[in-house]
Backbone as numpy.savetxt, mean C-alpha at the origin, in Angstrom:
# Nx Ny Nz CAx CAy CAz Cx Cy Cz
-9.48 9.92 -17.42 -7.97 9.84 -17.19 -7.61 10.21 -16.03
-7.90 11.60 -15.83 -7.49 12.08 -14.65 -7.87 11.64 -13.36
-9.09 11.01 -13.38 -9.69 10.39 -12.35 -9.05 9.20 -11.93
-8.66 8.38 -12.83 -7.56 7.21 -12.60 -6.55 7.51 -12.12
-5.93 8.53 -12.34 -4.60 8.93 -11.95 -4.76 9.40 -10.54
-5.56 10.35 -10.08 -5.93 10.69 -8.91 -6.16 9.34 -7.91
-7.17 8.54 -8.19 -7.50 7.45 -7.56 -6.38 6.66 -7.32
-5.38 6.47 -8.30 -4.12 5.63 -7.84 -3.20 6.28 -7.08
-2.94 7.55 -7.26 -2.06 8.33 -6.23 -2.74 8.31 -4.79
-4.01 8.59 -4.76 -4.63 8.54 -3.22 -4.35 7.08 -2.80
-4.46 6.06 -3.63 -4.37 4.85 -3.22 -3.03 4.33 -2.50
-2.02 4.73 -3.39 -0.60 4.52 -3.22 -0.23 5.32 -1.75
-0.48 6.62 -1.75 -0.12 7.36 -0.60 -0.86 6.50 0.73
-2.05 6.42 0.72 -2.91 6.04 1.53 -2.45 4.66 2.07
-2.07 3.79 1.01 -1.55 2.40 1.51 -0.24 2.26 1.95
0.70 3.13 1.59 1.85 3.23 2.08 1.84 3.96 3.30
1.00 4.74 3.68 0.96 5.38 4.97 0.32 4.40 6.07
-0.54 3.45 5.70 -0.91 2.50 6.42 0.06 1.46 6.60
0.92 1.11 5.67 1.76 0.03 5.98 2.94 0.43 6.74
3.48 1.62 6.58 4.42 1.99 7.28 3.98 2.59 8.77
2.61 2.67 8.89 2.19 2.88 10.27 2.29 1.70 11.08
1.98 0.60 10.38 1.58 -0.74 11.04 2.95 -1.63 10.97
3.71 -1.16 10.33 5.07 -2.13 9.76 5.82 -2.53 11.19
5.85 -1.61 12.13 6.52 -2.28 13.43 6.03 -3.50 14.09
4.70 -3.56 13.87 3.71 -4.58 14.57 3.87 -5.83 13.48
4.14 -5.78 12.49 4.06 -7.25 11.34 5.54 -8.03 11.67
5.14 -9.06 11.46 6.10 -10.16 11.71 7.54 -9.57 10.81
8.70 -10.19 11.38 9.85 -9.79 10.54 9.93 -9.86 9.18
9.27 -11.04 8.88 9.33 -11.20 7.12 8.61 -10.26 6.28
7.45 -9.59 7.15 6.50 -8.83 6.59 7.08 -7.37 6.52
8.24 -6.95 7.13 8.83 -5.92 7.27 9.71 -5.50 5.93
9.59 -4.59 5.39 10.25 -4.32 4.16 11.74 -3.76 4.77
12.81 -4.24 4.29 14.33 -3.80 4.32 14.55 -3.05 3.01
15.30 -1.67 3.33 15.52 -0.70 2.21 16.42 -1.39 1.25
16.31 -1.07 0.08 16.95 -1.42 -1.26 16.82 -3.11 -1.22
16.07 -3.59 -1.05 15.73 -5.16 -0.96 14.37 -5.47 -1.85
14.37 -6.48 -2.18 12.94 -6.89 -2.62 12.64 -8.07 -1.67
11.59 -7.94 -1.09 11.27 -8.85 -0.06 9.69 -8.86 0.14
9.27 -9.66 0.98 7.91 -9.96 1.32 7.18 -8.56 1.85
8.10 -7.67 2.49 7.31 -6.34 2.70 6.92 -5.58 1.67
7.35 -5.63 0.74 6.88 -5.12 -0.74 5.71 -5.64 -1.16
5.62 -6.97 -1.06 4.28 -7.65 -1.40 3.31 -7.11 -0.47
3.55 -7.24 0.92 2.36 -6.76 1.76 2.04 -5.33 1.27
3.09 -4.36 1.17 2.55 -3.08 0.95 1.64 -2.96 -0.41
1.99 -3.39 -1.36 1.51 -3.64 -2.48 -0.15 -4.16 -2.44
-0.26 -5.12 -1.64 -1.56 -5.58 -1.46 -2.62 -4.69 -0.48
-1.76 -3.94 0.35 -2.60 -2.87 1.25 -2.82 -1.66 0.26
-2.04 -1.33 -0.89 -2.35 -0.36 -1.84 -3.65 -0.66 -2.80
-3.30 -2.04 -3.17 -4.41 -2.58 -3.85 -5.68 -2.46 -3.34
-5.71 -3.05 -2.05 -6.99 -2.76 -1.40 -7.63 -1.30 -1.02
-6.71 -0.49 -1.07 -7.04 0.98 -1.07 -7.75 1.37 -2.34
-6.99 0.85 -3.37 -7.51 1.24 -4.54 -8.97 0.74 -4.80
-9.10 -0.50 -4.61 -10.50 -1.10 -4.75 -11.49 -0.42 -3.73
-10.97 -0.06 -2.65 -12.02 0.76 -1.58 -12.44 1.97 -2.34
-11.54 2.86 -2.92 -11.80 3.98 -3.32 -12.79 3.86 -4.65
-12.62 2.84 -5.58 -13.23 2.55 -6.59 -14.99 2.20 -6.03
-15.18 1.50 -4.89 -16.48 1.17 -4.19 -17.04 2.29 -3.52
-16.19 3.14 -3.11 -16.77 4.47 -2.43 -17.36 5.50 -3.71
-16.74 5.43 -4.83 -17.22 6.42 -5.99 -18.45 5.69 -6.56
């Protein structure tokens, strides 16, 4: 149980760091606007999901 918590936390932090690092180069629709549900959240989610899967492959 502890392992999955840490894996998820690292994936979320790494995914958000990657997303907000490259956000300025993304198309306007893929950029998140604060306090709105938009495509930027979906892009951020997929990056976090990719990081989560990558961490599972590394272990």
